[in-house]
N, C-alpha and C positions, 0 to 999 in steps of 0.2 A: 746357922750361918753366923760366923763371928764378924766383928768389925773389920778385921784384916782381910777377910774373904769377900766382902761385898764389893769394894772398889777394885777394879782391875788396873786402870791407868787414867791419867788425865788426858783429855783430848785437846791438843793445842793446834788449832787451825786458825785461819784468818777470821772466820766467822766467830769462833769462840773468844778470840782475843778482843775483837770489837765489842762483843757482849760483856766481856769482863771490864772493859774501860768505861762503857756507858752505863751499865746497870748493875755493876758489882756482882756478876755471875761467874761461876766456874763450871766447866763442863767435864764430866767424867764418863769413862766407859765402865759400866757396872755389870754384875751378873744378871742374866735374864730373869731369874727368880726373885731378885731383890725388889722389895716394895719401897714406897716413898719413906715410910717410917724407919726402915732399916738403913736406907741411904742417909737420912738425916742423922741418925745415931752414929753411923760410921764416920761421917765428915766431922761432926762435932767432937768425937772422941780422938780421932787421928790428928786433926789440925788445930784443935782448941779455938774454934770460932763459933759464932752463933748463926744458925741457919734460919732464914725467914720462910723460904718457899722451895719446894722441889718439884720440877716438871720432868717427866720421863717420856721416852719414845722407844718403841721396839722396832728393830730393823732385821729383815731377813738376810741370811747369808747369801753371798753371791754364788752363782753357779759357775763351776770351773771344770775344765776338761783336761784329761791326760790321755791323749790319743783318742781311742773310742770310748773310754770310760768317762762318764759324766758324774761329777760329785758336787757337793755343796760345802761352802764354808759355814761355820757355826753362826747361828742367830745371835744377835747381841742387843744390848740396851744402852741408850745414852741418857744421862741425867744432867739437867740444867739445875744447878744449885745456886739460889740467891742468898747472898750473905748480908749480915747486918752492916749498916753504914759504919765505916771505920775498920772493919775486919778485912783482912786480905790474906790470900794464899799465893805465895810467890813460887813458881815452878822454875823459871829460868831468869833469874835476876841478873841483869847486866849483859845479856847476850845481844 
């Protein structure tokens, strides 16, 4: 798994923006097979910041229906990345 392949997208929610303001954390949606070391390497390489801590959570995909057919969305993983004081990653500056 390469660094470009680990991080899927930033998660910008009300909870993640509050965490970013208070504790200098950034939240990403990452590949389910990515471990904390790979996530740390990917964030440091892509955004040129220093990562202090990575916390992860696995989430089951929601069950969805199409008529009588029942399916599931993919499982996914969320990563809370704590950055060093002074480092920032700006996703939506000035919105």
